[in-house]
CHARMM-style PDB file with segment names, atoms N, HN, CA, C and O in Angstrom:
ATOM      1  N   MET     1      98.344 105.391 103.936  1.00  0.00      PROA
ATOM      2  CA  MET     1      99.683 105.857 104.255  1.00  0.00      PROA
ATOM      3  C   MET     1     100.659 104.683 104.153  1.00  0.00      PROA
ATOM      4  O   MET     1     100.392 103.596 104.666  1.00  0.00      PROA
ATOM      5  N   MET     2     101.767 104.911 103.499  1.00  0.00      PROA
ATOM      6  HN  MET     2     101.983 105.793 103.082  1.00  0.00      PROA
ATOM      7  CA  MET     2     102.776 103.873 103.339  1.00  0.00      PROA
ATOM      8  C   MET     2     103.658 103.826 104.578  1.00  0.00      PROA
ATOM      9  O   MET     2     104.052 104.866 105.105  1.00  0.00      PROA
ATOM     10  N   THR     3     103.966 102.631 105.037  1.00  0.00      PROA
ATOM     11  HN  THR     3     103.646 101.786 104.608  1.00  0.00      PROA
ATOM     12  CA  THR     3     104.858 102.473 106.185  1.00  0.00      PROA
ATOM     13  C   THR     3     106.297 102.338 105.703  1.00  0.00      PROA
ATOM     14  O   THR     3     106.549 102.091 104.523  1.00  0.00      PROA
ATOM     15  N   THR     4     107.236 102.502 106.631  1.00  0.00      PROA
ATOM     16  HN  THR     4     107.031 102.703 107.589  1.00  0.00      PROA
ATOM     17  CA  THR     4     108.641 102.326 106.264  1.00  0.00      PROA
ATOM     18  C   THR     4     108.905 100.879 105.853  1.00  0.00      PROA
ATOM     19  O   THR     4     109.755 100.623 105.000  1.00  0.00      PROA
ATOM     20  N   ALA     5     108.188  99.938 106.451  1.00  0.00      PROA
ATOM     21  HN  ALA     5     107.498 100.146 107.144  1.00  0.00      PROA
ATOM     22  CA  ALA     5     108.354  98.529 106.076  1.00  0.00      PROA
ATOM     23  C   ALA     5     107.889  98.295 104.639  1.00  0.00      PROA
ATOM     24  O   ALA     5     108.534  97.558 103.894  1.00  0.00      PROA
ATOM     25  N   GLN     6     106.777  98.918 104.245  1.00  0.00      PROA
ATOM     26  HN  GLN     6     106.253  99.517 104.851  1.00  0.00      PROA
ATOM     27  CA  GLN     6     106.277  98.770 102.882  1.00  0.00      PROA
ATOM     28  C   GLN     6     107.223  99.419 101.880  1.00  0.00      PROA
ATOM     29  O   GLN     6     107.473  98.870 100.806  1.00  0.00      PROA
ATOM     30  N   LEU     7     107.743 100.583 102.234  1.00  0.00      PROA
ATOM     31  HN  LEU     7     107.540 101.029 103.106  1.00  0.00      PROA
ATOM     32  CA  LEU     7     108.698 101.258 101.358  1.00  0.00      PROA
ATOM     33  C   LEU     7     109.962 100.423 101.209  1.00  0.00      PROA
ATOM     34  O   LEU     7     110.488 100.273 100.106  1.00  0.00      PROA
ATOM     35  N   GLY     8     110.444  99.885 102.311  1.00  0.00      PROA
ATOM     36  HN  GLY     8     110.017 100.007 103.207  1.00  0.00      PROA
ATOM     37  CA  GLY     8     111.629  99.029 102.264  1.00  0.00      PROA
ATOM     38  C   GLY     8     111.405  97.801 101.392  1.00  0.00      PROA
ATOM     39  O   GLY     8     112.287  97.398 100.634  1.00  0.00      PROA
ATOM     40  N   ALA     9     110.216  97.208 101.506  1.00  0.00      PROA
ATOM     41  HN  ALA     9     109.500  97.535 102.122  1.00  0.00      PROA
ATOM     42  CA  ALA     9     109.889  96.029 100.693  1.00  0.00      PROA
ATOM     43  C   ALA     9     109.842  96.394  99.210  1.00  0.00      PROA
ATOM     44  O   ALA     9     110.279  95.614  98.365  1.00  0.00      PROA
ATOM     45  N   ALA    10     109.311  97.579  98.894  1.00  0.00      PROA
ATOM     46  HN  ALA    10     108.956  98.213  99.581  1.00  0.00      PROA
ATOM     47  CA  ALA    10     109.263  98.021  97.500  1.00  0.00      PROA
ATOM     48  C   ALA    10     110.664  98.235  96.945  1.00  0.00      PROA
ATOM     49  O   ALA    10     110.950  97.887  95.800  1.00  0.00      PROA
ATOM     50  N   ILE    11     111.526  98.808  97.764  1.00  0.00      PROA
ATOM     51  HN  ILE    11     111.293  99.091  98.694  1.00  0.00      PROA
ATOM     52  CA  ILE    11     112.917  99.035  97.342  1.00  0.00      PROA
ATOM     53  C   ILE    11     113.625  97.698  97.121  1.00  0.00      PROA
ATOM     54  O   ILE    11     114.324  97.517  96.124  1.00  0.00      PROA
ATOM     55  N   ARG    12     113.440  96.773  98.050  1.00  0.00      PROA
ATOM     56  HN  ARG    12     112.873  96.921  98.860  1.00  0.00      PROA
ATOM     57  CA  ARG    12     114.060  95.443  97.924  1.00  0.00      PROA
ATOM     58  C   ARG    12     113.561  94.747  96.652  1.00  0.00      PROA
ATOM     59  O   ARG    12     114.352  94.168  95.908  1.00  0.00      PROA
ATOM     60  N   ALA    13     112.255  94.806  96.408  1.00  0.00      PROA
ATOM     61  HN  ALA    13     111.613  95.276  97.013  1.00  0.00      PROA
ATOM     62  CA  ALA    13     111.680  94.155  95.224  1.00  0.00      PROA
ATOM     63  C   ALA    13     112.252  94.750  93.939  1.00  0.00      PROA
ATOM     64  O   ALA    13     112.586  94.017  93.008  1.00  0.00      PROA
ATOM     65  N   ARG    14     112.364  96.065  93.887  1.00  0.00      PROA
ATOM     66  HN  ARG    14     112.093  96.660  94.643  1.00  0.00      PROA
ATOM     67  CA  ARG    14     112.915  96.722  92.696  1.00  0.00      PROA
ATOM     68  C   ARG    14     114.384  96.357  92.494  1.00  0.00      PROA
ATOM     69  O   ARG    14     114.820  96.102  91.371  1.00  0.00      PROA
ATOM     70  N   ARG    15     115.143  96.333  93.591  1.00  0.00      PROA
ATOM     71  HN  ARG    15     114.789  96.539  94.503  1.00  0.00      PROA
ATOM     72  CA  ARG    15     116.564  95.975  93.496  1.00  0.00      PROA
ATOM     73  C   ARG    15     116.712  94.566  92.940  1.00  0.00      PROA
ATOM     74  O   ARG    15     117.544  94.321  92.066  1.00  0.00      PROA
ATOM     75  N   ARG    16     115.912  93.649  93.442  1.00  0.00      PROA
ATOM     76  HN  ARG    16     115.237  93.847  94.152  1.00  0.00      PROA
ATOM     77  CA  ARG    16     115.975  92.269  92.965  1.00  0.00      PROA
ATOM     78  C   ARG    16     115.536  92.161  91.509  1.00  0.00      PROA
ATOM     79  O   ARG    16     116.113  91.410  90.723  1.00  0.00      PROA
ATOM     80  N   GLU    17     114.492  92.936  91.163  1.00  0.00      PROA
ATOM     81  HN  GLU    17     114.023  93.546  91.802  1.00  0.00      PROA
ATOM     82  CA  GLU    17     114.017  92.962  89.775  1.00  0.00      PROA
ATOM     83  C   GLU    17     115.127  93.409  88.830  1.00  0.00      PROA
ATOM     84  O   GLU    17     115.248  92.892  87.719  1.00  0.00      PROA
ATOM     85  N   LEU    18     115.936  94.367  89.269  1.00  0.00      PROA
ATOM     86  HN  LEU    18     115.838  94.787  90.171  1.00  0.00      PROA
ATOM     87  CA  LEU    18     117.043  94.876  88.464  1.00  0.00      PROA
ATOM     88  C   LEU    18     118.259  93.947  88.501  1.00  0.00      PROA
ATOM     89  O   LEU    18     119.182  94.090  87.699  1.00  0.00      PROA
ATOM     90  N   GLY    19     118.251  92.992  89.440  1.00  0.00      PROA
ATOM     91  HN  GLY    19     117.501  92.876  90.091  1.00  0.00      PROA
ATOM     92  CA  GLY    19     119.354  92.049  89.533  1.00  0.00      PROA
ATOM     93  C   GLY    19     120.636  92.654  90.076  1.00  0.00      PROA
ATOM     94  O   GLY    19     121.734  92.259  89.684  1.00  0.00      PROA
ATOM     95  N   VAL    20     120.492  93.618  90.983  1.00  0.00      PROA
ATOM     96  HN  VAL    20     119.600  93.939  91.302  1.00  0.00      PROA
ATOM     97  CA  VAL    20     121.665  94.254  91.580  1.00  0.00      PROA
ATOM     98  C   VAL    20     121.741  93.938  93.072  1.00  0.00      PROA
ATOM     99  O   VAL    20     120.741  93.601  93.706  1.00  0.00      PROA
ATOM    100  N   THR    21     122.936  94.053  93.608  1.00  0.00      PROA
ATOM    101  HN  THR    21     123.748  94.327  93.094  1.00  0.00      PROA
ATOM    102  CA  THR    21     123.149  93.775  95.021  1.00  0.00      PROA
ATOM    103  C   THR    21     122.890  95.022  95.864  1.00  0.00      PROA
ATOM    104  O   THR    21     122.801  96.135  95.345  1.00  0.00      PROA
ATOM    105  N   GLN    22     122.773  94.814  97.155  1.00  0.00      PROA
ATOM    106  HN  GLN    22     122.846  93.910  97.577  1.00  0.00      PROA
ATOM    107  CA  GLN    22     122.641  95.944  98.072  1.00  0.00      PROA
ATOM    108  C   GLN    22     123.868  96.847  97.961  1.00  0.00      PROA
ATOM    109  O   GLN    22     123.747  98.070  98.026  1.00  0.00      PROA
ATOM    110  N   ASN    23     125.033  96.257  97.794  1.00  0.00      PROA
ATOM    111  HN  ASN    23     125.132  95.264  97.741  1.00  0.00      PROA
ATOM    112  CA  ASN    23     126.255  97.040  97.650  1.00  0.00      PROA
ATOM    113  C   ASN    23     126.222  97.884  96.367  1.00  0.00      PROA
ATOM    114  O   ASN    23     126.664  99.033  96.365  1.00  0.00      PROA
ATOM    115  N   ASP    24     125.698  97.308  95.281  1.00  0.00      PROA
ATOM    116  HN  ASP    24     125.339  96.375  95.283  1.00  0.00      PROA
ATOM    117  CA  ASP    24     125.557  98.067  94.028  1.00  0.00      PROA
ATOM    118  C   ASP    24     124.683  99.302  94.247  1.00  0.00      PROA
ATOM    119  O   ASP    24     125.015 100.393  93.783  1.00  0.00      PROA
ATOM    120  N   VAL    25     123.577  99.129  94.947  1.00  0.00      PROA
ATOM    121  HN  VAL    25     123.307  98.243  95.324  1.00  0.00      PROA
ATOM    122  CA  VAL    25     122.670 100.248  95.205  1.00  0.00      PROA
ATOM    123  C   VAL    25     123.346 101.290  96.086  1.00  0.00      PROA
ATOM    124  O   VAL    25     123.215 102.490  95.848  1.00  0.00      PROA
ATOM    125  N   ALA    26     124.065 100.833  97.097  1.00  0.00      PROA
ATOM    126  HN  ALA    26     124.172  99.858  97.290  1.00  0.00      PROA
ATOM    127  CA  ALA    26     124.775 101.762  97.988  1.00  0.00      PROA
ATOM    128  C   ALA    26     125.753 102.615  97.190  1.00  0.00      PROA
ATOM    129  O   ALA    26     125.812 103.831  97.372  1.00  0.00      PROA
ATOM    130  N   MET    27     126.515 101.983  96.310  1.00  0.00      PROA
ATOM    131  HN  MET    27     126.467 100.996  96.162  1.00  0.00      PROA
ATOM    132  CA  MET    27     127.488 102.723  95.516  1.00  0.00      PROA
ATOM    133  C   MET    27     126.805 103.670  94.536  1.00  0.00      PROA
ATOM    134  O   MET    27     127.256 104.803  94.366  1.00  0.00      PROA
ATOM    135  N   ALA    28     125.723 103.230  93.884  1.00  0.00      PROA
ATOM    136  HN  ALA    28     125.356 102.310  94.022  1.00  0.00      PROA
ATOM    137  CA  ALA    28     125.026 104.053  92.901  1.00  0.00      PROA
ATOM    138  C   ALA    28     124.323 105.252  93.533  1.00  0.00      PROA
ATOM    139  O   ALA    28     124.165 106.292  92.893  1.00  0.00      PROA
ATOM    140  N   SER    29     123.906 105.104  94.782  1.00  0.00      PROA
ATOM    141  HN  SER    29     124.035 104.260  95.302  1.00  0.00      PROA
ATOM    142  CA  SER    29     123.169 106.184  95.440  1.00  0.00      PROA
ATOM    143  C   SER    29     124.034 107.006  96.386  1.00  0.00      PROA
ATOM    144  O   SER    29     123.548 107.951  97.007  1.00  0.00      PROA
ATOM    145  N   GLY    30     125.309 106.654  96.501  1.00  0.00      PROA
ATOM    146  HN  GLY    30     125.703 105.886  95.997  1.00  0.00      PROA
ATOM    147  CA  GLY    30     126.213 107.421  97.358  1.00  0.00      PROA
ATOM    148  C   GLY    30     125.954 107.237  98.840  1.00  0.00      PROA
ATOM    149  O   GLY    30     126.198 108.141  99.639  1.00  0.00      PROA
ATOM    150  N   THR    31     125.463 106.074  99.201  1.00  0.00      PROA
ATOM    151  HN  THR    31     125.265 105.340  98.551  1.00  0.00      PROA
ATOM    152  CA  THR    31     125.210 105.771 100.611  1.00  0.00      PROA
ATOM    153  C   THR    31     126.052 104.569 101.012  1.00  0.00      PROA
ATOM    154  O   THR    31     126.800 104.024 100.200  1.00  0.00      PROA
ATOM    155  N   GLY    32     125.928 104.169 102.246  1.00  0.00      PROA
ATOM    156  HN  GLY    32     125.322 104.612 102.906  1.00  0.00      PROA
ATOM    157  CA  GLY    32     126.655 102.999 102.722  1.00  0.00      PROA
ATOM    158  C   GLY    32     125.802 101.742 102.663  1.00  0.00      PROA
ATOM    159  O   GLY    32     124.574 101.813 102.604  1.00  0.00      PROA
ATOM    160  N   LEU    33     126.460 100.598 102.678  1.00  0.00      PROA
ATOM    161  HN  LEU    33     127.457 100.540 102.726  1.00  0.00      PROA
ATOM    162  CA  LEU    33     125.769  99.311 102.663  1.00  0.00      PROA
ATOM    163  C   LEU    33     124.832  99.181 103.858  1.00  0.00      PROA
ATOM    164  O   LEU    33     123.703  98.717 103.703  1.00  0.00      PROA
ATOM    165  N   ARG    34     125.269  99.575 105.026  1.00  0.00      PROA
ATOM    166  HN  ARG    34     126.187  99.952 105.152  1.00  0.00      PROA
ATOM    167  CA  ARG    34     124.443  99.484 106.240  1.00  0.00      PROA
ATOM    168  C   ARG    34     123.146 100.262 106.052  1.00  0.00      PROA
ATOM    169  O   ARG    34     122.089  99.814 106.497  1.00  0.00      PROA
ATOM    170  N   PHE    35     123.211 101.424 105.397  1.00  0.00      PROA
ATOM    171  HN  PHE    35     124.070 101.788 105.036  1.00  0.00      PROA
ATOM    172  CA  PHE    35     122.012 102.222 105.161  1.00  0.00      PROA
ATOM    173  C   PHE    35     121.024 101.450 104.292  1.00  0.00      PROA
ATOM    174  O   PHE    35     119.830 101.420 104.589  1.00  0.00      PROA
ATOM    175  N   ILE    36     121.511 100.827 103.225  1.00  0.00      PROA
ATOM    176  HN  ILE    36     122.481 100.851 102.984  1.00  0.00      PROA
ATOM    177  CA  ILE    36     120.639 100.068 102.323  1.00  0.00      PROA
ATOM    178  C   ILE    36     119.995  98.906 103.066  1.00  0.00      PROA
ATOM    179  O   ILE    36     118.805  98.642 102.894  1.00  0.00      PROA
ATOM    180  N   ILE    37     120.761  98.223 103.876  1.00  0.00      PROA
ATOM    181  HN  ILE    37     121.728  98.438 104.015  1.00  0.00      PROA
ATOM    182  CA  ILE    37     120.221  97.116 104.674  1.00  0.00      PROA
ATOM    183  C   ILE    37     119.100  97.624 105.574  1.00  0.00      PROA
ATOM    184  O   ILE    37     118.033  97.015 105.649  1.00  0.00      PROA
ATOM    185  N   ASP    38     119.345  98.742 106.257  1.00  0.00      PROA
ATOM    186  HN  ASP    38     120.211  99.237 106.196  1.00  0.00      PROA
ATOM    187  CA  ASP    38     118.331  99.316 107.153  1.00  0.00      PROA
ATOM    188  C   ASP    38     117.094  99.762 106.382  1.00  0.00      PROA
ATOM    189  O   ASP    38     115.974  99.565 106.853  1.00  0.00      PROA
ATOM    190  N   VAL    39     117.277 100.357 105.211  1.00  0.00      PROA
ATOM    191  HN  VAL    39     118.187 100.517 104.829  1.00  0.00      PROA
ATOM    192  CA  VAL    39     116.142 100.788 104.380  1.00  0.00      PROA
ATOM    193  C   VAL    39     115.275  99.590 104.031  1.00  0.00      PROA
ATOM    194  O   VAL    39     114.055  99.631 104.191  1.00  0.00      PROA
ATOM    195  N   GLU    40     115.903  98.529 103.555  1.00  0.00      PROA
ATOM    196  HN  GLU    40     116.894  98.496 103.425  1.00  0.00      PROA
ATOM    197  CA  GLU    40     115.148  97.351 103.139  1.00  0.00      PROA
ATOM    198  C   GLU    40     114.453  96.668 104.306  1.00  0.00      PROA
ATOM    199  O   GLU    40     113.436  95.999 104.116  1.00  0.00      PROA
ATOM    200  N   LYS    41     114.985  96.827 105.498  1.00  0.00      PROA
ATOM    201  HN  LYS    41     115.810  97.370 105.652  1.00  0.00      PROA
ATOM    202  CA  LYS    41     114.339  96.270 106.692  1.00  0.00      PROA
ATOM    203  C   LYS    41     113.207  97.160 107.186  1.00  0.00      PROA
ATOM    204  O   LYS    41     112.450  96.768 108.075  1.00  0.00      PROA
ATOM    205  N   GLY    42     113.086  98.356 106.615  1.00  0.00      PROA
ATOM    206  HN  GLY    42     113.701  98.675 105.893  1.00  0.00      PROA
ATOM    207  CA  GLY    42     112.029  99.268 107.028  1.00  0.00      PROA
ATOM    208  C   GLY    42     112.339 100.037 108.288  1.00  0.00      PROA
ATOM    209  O   GLY    42     111.430 100.478 108.992  1.00  0.00      PROA
ATOM    210  N   LYS    43     113.618 100.201 108.581  1.00  0.00      PROA
ATOM    211  HN  LYS    43     114.356  99.843 108.010  1.00  0.00      PROA
ATOM    212  CA  LYS    43     114.013 100.943 109.780  1.00  0.00      PROA
ATOM    213  C   LYS    43     113.473 102.378 109.693  1.00  0.00      PROA
ATOM    214  O   LYS    43     113.773 103.089 108.734  1.00  0.00      PROA
ATOM    215  N   PRO    44     112.688 102.803 110.673  1.00  0.00      PROA
ATOM    216  CA  PRO    44     112.021 104.102 110.575  1.00  0.00      PROA
ATOM    217  C   PRO    44     112.903 105.320 110.818  1.00  0.00      PROA
ATOM    218  O   PRO    44     112.426 106.446 110.682  1.00  0.00      PROA
ATOM    219  N   THR    45     114.148 105.137 111.164  1.00  0.00      PROA
ATOM    220  HN  THR    45     114.535 104.221 111.274  1.00  0.00      PROA
ATOM    221  CA  THR    45     115.003 106.284 111.442  1.00  0.00      PROA
ATOM    222  C   THR    45     115.864 106.693 110.252  1.00  0.00      PROA
ATOM    223  O   THR    45     116.774 107.509 110.401  1.00  0.00      PROA
ATOM    224  N   CYS    46     115.591 106.138 109.076  1.00  0.00      PROA
ATOM    225  HN  CYS    46     114.851 105.476 108.954  1.00  0.00      PROA
ATOM    226  CA  CYS    46     116.376 106.471 107.890  1.00  0.00      PROA
ATOM    227  C   CYS    46     116.218 107.944 107.527  1.00  0.00      PROA
ATOM    228  O   CYS    46     115.154 108.529 107.728  1.00  0.00      PROA
ATOM    229  N   GLN    47     117.275 108.533 106.996  1.00  0.00      PROA
ATOM    230  HN  GLN    47     118.139 108.058 106.833  1.00  0.00      PROA
ATOM    231  CA  GLN    47     117.262 109.931 106.587  1.00  0.00      PROA
ATOM    232  C   GLN    47     116.552 110.078 105.239  1.00  0.00      PROA
ATOM    233  O   GLN    47     116.811 109.317 104.307  1.00  0.00      PROA
ATOM    234  N   THR    48     115.670 111.046 105.146  1.00  0.00      PROA
ATOM    235  HN  THR    48     115.460 111.665 105.903  1.00  0.00      PROA
ATOM    236  CA  THR    48     114.866 111.246 103.953  1.00  0.00      PROA
ATOM    237  C   THR    48     115.721 111.533 102.725  1.00  0.00      PROA
ATOM    238  O   THR    48     115.465 110.967 101.662  1.00  0.00      PROA
ATOM    239  N   GLY    49     116.712 112.381 102.837  1.00  0.00      PROA
ATOM    240  HN  GLY    49     116.920 112.841 103.700  1.00  0.00      PROA
ATOM    241  CA  GLY    49     117.558 112.713 101.698  1.00  0.00      PROA
ATOM    242  C   GLY    49     118.247 111.491 101.117  1.00  0.00      PROA
ATOM    243  O   GLY    49     118.277 111.307  99.900  1.00  0.00      PROA
ATOM    244  N   LYS    50     118.791 110.670 101.974  1.00  0.00      PROA
ATOM    245  HN  LYS    50     118.766 110.820 102.962  1.00  0.00      PROA
ATOM    246  CA  LYS    50     119.437 109.447 101.500  1.00  0.00      PROA
ATOM    247  C   LYS    50     118.416 108.503 100.887  1.00  0.00      PROA
ATOM    248  O   LYS    50     118.694 107.851  99.880  1.00  0.00      PROA
ATOM    249  N   MET    51     117.235 108.427 101.491  1.00  0.00      PROA
ATOM    250  HN  MET    51     117.010 108.956 102.309  1.00  0.00      PROA
ATOM    251  CA  MET    51     116.186 107.561 100.961  1.00  0.00      PROA
ATOM    252  C   MET    51     115.834 107.986  99.539  1.00  0.00      PROA
ATOM    253  O   MET    51     115.661 107.134  98.667  1.00  0.00      PROA
ATOM    254  N   LEU    52     115.727 109.287  99.293  1.00  0.00      PROA
ATOM    255  HN  LEU    52     115.867 109.979 100.001  1.00  0.00      PROA
ATOM    256  CA  LEU    52     115.422 109.777  97.955  1.00  0.00      PROA
ATOM    257  C   LEU    52     116.528 109.438  96.968  1.00  0.00      PROA
ATOM    258  O   LEU    52     116.243 109.134  95.809  1.00  0.00      PROA
ATOM    259  N   GLN    53     117.792 109.483  97.402  1.00  0.00      PROA
ATOM    260  HN  GLN    53     118.024 109.730  98.343  1.00  0.00      PROA
ATOM    261  CA  GLN    53     118.910 109.107  96.531  1.00  0.00      PROA
ATOM    262  C   GLN    53     118.804 107.639  96.132  1.00  0.00      PROA
ATOM    263  O   GLN    53     119.038 107.286  94.976  1.00  0.00      PROA
ATOM    264  N   VAL    54     118.450 106.788  97.091  1.00  0.00      PROA
ATOM    265  HN  VAL    54     118.259 107.075  98.030  1.00  0.00      PROA
ATOM    266  CA  VAL    54     118.305 105.359  96.811  1.00  0.00      PROA
ATOM    267  C   VAL    54     117.176 105.138  95.807  1.00  0.00      PROA
ATOM    268  O   VAL    54     117.344 104.400  94.836  1.00  0.00      PROA
ATOM    269  N   LEU    55     116.029 105.773  96.036  1.00  0.00      PROA
ATOM    270  HN  LEU    55     115.893 106.372  96.825  1.00  0.00      PROA
ATOM    271  CA  LEU    55     114.902 105.633  95.108  1.00  0.00      PROA
ATOM    272  C   LEU    55     115.295 106.069  93.705  1.00  0.00      PROA
ATOM    273  O   LEU    55     114.977 105.388  92.730  1.00  0.00      PROA
ATOM    274  N   GLN    56     115.981 107.194  93.601  1.00  0.00      PROA
ATOM    275  HN  GLN    56     116.239 107.747  94.393  1.00  0.00      PROA
ATOM    276  CA  GLN    56     116.393 107.705  92.291  1.00  0.00      PROA
ATOM    277  C   GLN    56     117.354 106.735  91.607  1.00  0.00      PROA
ATOM    278  O   GLN    56     117.242 106.503  90.403  1.00  0.00      PROA
ATOM    279  N   SER    57     118.289 106.169  92.355  1.00  0.00      PROA
ATOM    280  HN  SER    57     118.379 106.357  93.333  1.00  0.00      PROA
ATOM    281  CA  SER    57     119.264 105.259  91.745  1.00  0.00      PROA
ATOM    282  C   SER    57     118.600 103.988  91.219  1.00  0.00      PROA
ATOM    283  O   SER    57     119.139 103.327  90.331  1.00  0.00      PROA
ATOM    284  N   LEU    58     117.427 103.642  91.766  1.00  0.00      PROA
ATOM    285  HN  LEU    58     116.989 104.179  92.488  1.00  0.00      PROA
ATOM    286  CA  LEU    58     116.699 102.461  91.314  1.00  0.00      PROA
ATOM    287  C   LEU    58     115.617 102.801  90.296  1.00  0.00      PROA
ATOM    288  O   LEU    58     114.873 101.921  89.865  1.00  0.00      PROA
ATOM    289  N   GLY    59     115.526 104.070  89.910  1.00  0.00      PROA
ATOM    290  HN  GLY    59     116.131 104.785  90.260  1.00  0.00      PROA
ATOM    291  CA  GLY    59     114.524 104.472  88.932  1.00  0.00      PROA
ATOM    292  C   GLY    59     113.125 104.552  89.505  1.00  0.00      PROA
ATOM    293  O   GLY    59     112.144 104.468  88.766  1.00  0.00      PROA
ATOM    294  N   LEU    60     113.021 104.715  90.829  1.00  0.00      PROA
ATOM    295  HN  LEU    60     113.818 104.784  91.429  1.00  0.00      PROA
ATOM    296  CA  LEU    60     111.724 104.836  91.482  1.00  0.00      PROA
ATOM    297  C   LEU    60     111.481 106.291  91.852  1.00  0.00      PROA
ATOM    298  O   LEU    60     112.425 107.065  92.009  1.00  0.00      PROA
ATOM    299  N   ASP    61     110.220 106.658  91.990  1.00  0.00      PROA
ATOM    300  HN  ASP    61     109.453 106.030  91.862  1.00  0.00      PROA
ATOM    301  CA  ASP    61     109.917 108.003  92.442  1.00  0.00      PROA
ATOM    302  C   ASP    61     108.858 107.958  93.535  1.00  0.00      PROA
ATOM    303  O   ASP    61     108.243 106.922  93.788  1.00  0.00      PROA
ATOM    304  N   VAL    62     108.667 109.079  94.159  1.00  0.00      PROA
ATOM    305  HN  VAL    62     109.167 109.920  93.953  1.00  0.00      PROA
ATOM    306  CA  VAL    62     107.696 109.205  95.239  1.00  0.00      PROA
ATOM    307  C   VAL    62     106.690 110.257  94.818  1.00  0.00      PROA
ATOM    308  O   VAL    62     107.056 111.308  94.291  1.00  0.00      PROA
ATOM    309  N   SER    63     105.437 109.969  95.051  1.00  0.00      PROA
ATOM    310  HN  SER    63     105.140 109.115  95.479  1.00  0.00      PROA
ATOM    311  CA  SER    63     104.432 110.981  94.754  1.00  0.00      PROA
ATOM    312  C   SER    63     103.631 111.262  96.018  1.00  0.00      PROA
ATOM    313  O   SER    63     103.419 110.389  96.860  1.00  0.00      PROA
ATOM    314  N   VAL    64     103.205 112.480  96.113  1.00  0.00      PROA
ATOM    315  HN  VAL    64     103.377 113.188  95.429  1.00  0.00      PROA
ATOM    316  CA  VAL    64     102.380 112.901  97.232  1.00  0.00      PROA
ATOM    317  C   VAL    64     101.054 113.317  96.643  1.00  0.00      PROA
ATOM    318  O   VAL    64     101.006 114.134  95.723  1.00  0.00      PROA
ATOM    319  N   GLY    65      99.992 112.771  97.157  1.00  0.00      PROA
ATOM    320  HN  GLY    65     100.030 112.107  97.904  1.00  0.00      PROA
ATOM    321  CA  GLY    65      98.703 113.088  96.579  1.00  0.00      PROA
ATOM    322  C   GLY    65      97.629 113.283  97.624  1.00  0.00      PROA
ATOM    323  O   GLY    65      97.809 112.972  98.801  1.00  0.00      PROA
ATOM    324  N   ILE    66      96.533 113.794  97.173  1.00  0.00      PROA
ATOM    325  HN  ILE    66      96.387 114.047  96.216  1.00  0.00      PROA
ATOM    326  CA  ILE    66      95.367 113.972  98.025  1.00  0.00      PROA
ATOM    327  C   ILE    66      94.531 112.707  97.890  1.00  0.00      PROA
ATOM    328  O   ILE    66      94.424 112.141  96.802  1.00  0.00      PROA
ATOM    329  N   GLY    67      93.958 112.277  98.964  1.00  0.00      PROA
ATOM    330  HN  GLY    67      94.046 112.737  99.847  1.00  0.00      PROA
ATOM    331  CA  GLY    67      93.132 111.080  98.893  1.00  0.00      PROA
ATOM    332  C   GLY    67      93.118 110.321 100.198  1.00  0.00      PROA
ATOM    333  O   GLY    67      92.437 109.304 100.319  1.00  0.00      PROA
ATOM    334  N   SER    68      93.843 110.791 101.153  1.00  0.00      PROA
ATOM    335  HN  SER    68      94.397 111.618 101.054  1.00  0.00      PROA
ATOM    336  CA  SER    68      93.854 110.161 102.465  1.00  0.00      PROA
ATOM    337  C   SER    68      92.511 110.371 103.147  1.00  0.00      PROA
ATOM    338  O   SER    68      91.792 111.318 102.828  1.00  0.00      PROA
ATOM    339  N   ASP    69      92.169 109.495 104.081  1.00  0.00      PROA
ATOM    340  HN  ASP    69      92.753 108.725 104.340  1.00  0.00      PROA
ATOM    341  CA  ASP    69      90.932 109.673 104.848  1.00  0.00      PROA
ATOM    342  C   ASP    69      91.061 110.838 105.827  1.00  0.00      PROA
ATOM    343  O   ASP    69      90.061 111.386 106.291  1.00  0.00      PROA
ATOM    344  N   ARG    70      92.279 111.200 106.129  1.00  0.00      PROA
ATOM    345  HN  ARG    70      93.091 110.755 105.753  1.00  0.00      PROA
ATOM    346  CA  ARG    70      92.489 112.277 107.098  1.00  0.00      PROA
ATOM    347  C   ARG    70      92.361 113.633 106.418  1.00  0.00      PROA
ATOM    348  O   ARG    70      92.788 113.801 105.276  1.00  0.00      PROA
ATOM    349  N   PRO    71      91.775 114.595 107.116  1.00  0.00      PROA
ATOM    350  CA  PRO    71      91.652 115.929 106.535  1.00  0.00      PROA
ATOM    351  C   PRO    71      93.005 116.619 106.494  1.00  0.00      PROA
ATOM    352  O   PRO    71      93.881 116.301 107.299  1.00  0.00      PROA
ATOM    353  N   PRO    72      93.196 117.566 105.566  1.00  0.00      PROA
ATOM    354  CA  PRO    72      94.436 118.365 105.545  1.00  0.00      PROA
ATOM    355  C   PRO    72      94.626 119.056 106.883  1.00  0.00      PROA
ATOM    356  O   PRO    72      93.662 119.301 107.608  1.00  0.00      PROA
ATOM    357  N   LEU    73      95.856 119.364 107.201  1.00  0.00      PROA
ATOM    358  HN  LEU    73      96.640 119.164 106.612  1.00  0.00      PROA
ATOM    359  CA  LEU    73      96.208 119.961 108.491  1.00  0.00      PROA
ATOM    360  C   LEU    73      95.355 121.172 108.824  1.00  0.00      PROA
ATOM    361  O   LEU    73      94.862 121.284 109.947  1.00  0.00      PROA
ATOM    362  N   GLY    74      95.171 122.084 107.872  1.00  0.00      PROA
ATOM    363  HN  GLY    74      95.572 121.993 106.960  1.00  0.00      PROA
ATOM    364  CA  GLY    74      94.381 123.281 108.122  1.00  0.00      PROA
ATOM    365  C   GLY    74      92.951 122.980 108.544  1.00  0.00      PROA
ATOM    366  O   GLY    74      92.378 123.691 109.369  1.00  0.00      PROA
ATOM    367  N   GLU    75      92.380 121.928 107.978  1.00  0.00      PROA
ATOM    368  HN  GLU    75      92.845 121.350 107.307  1.00  0.00      PROA
ATOM    369  CA  GLU    75      91.004 121.554 108.305  1.00  0.00      PROA
ATOM    370  C   GLU    75      90.896 120.818 109.630  1.00  0.00      PROA
ATOM    371  O   GLU    75      89.825 120.774 110.236  1.00  0.00      PROA
ATOM    372  N   ALA    76      92.015 120.234 110.087  1.00  0.00      PROA
ATOM    373  HN  ALA    76      92.885 120.270 109.595  1.00  0.00      PROA
ATOM    374  CA  ALA    76      91.992 119.469 111.332  1.00  0.00      PROA
ATOM    375  C   ALA    76      92.007 120.384 112.550  1.00  0.00      PROA
ATOM    376  O   ALA    76      91.667 119.951 113.652  1.00  0.00      PROA
ATOM    377  N   LEU    77      92.399 121.653 112.366  1.00  0.00      PROA
ATOM    378  HN  LEU    77      92.675 122.005 111.471  1.00  0.00      PROA
ATOM    379  CA  LEU    77      92.495 122.565 113.513  1.00  0.00      PROA
ATOM    380  C   LEU    77      91.189 123.137 113.915  1.00  0.00      PROA
ATOM    381  OT1 LEU    77      91.123 123.918 114.864  1.00  0.00      PROA
TER     382      LEU     77
END
């Protein structure tokens, strides 16, 4: 399972790889600078919709897959 800190680090690394500022990402994704700062710090209270906008603006995507050690919800009951 990916943590918010790991996701934030991935976003920061991609932004730096692209050579853009936090402000550039905020403007491209329609969010505020403070939000981008919090995302990169791994703040766990970030809004999912905004997070997806940031990922899209950086050319990143999110995938959900099977493979966790934990059983699916239906099997856990």
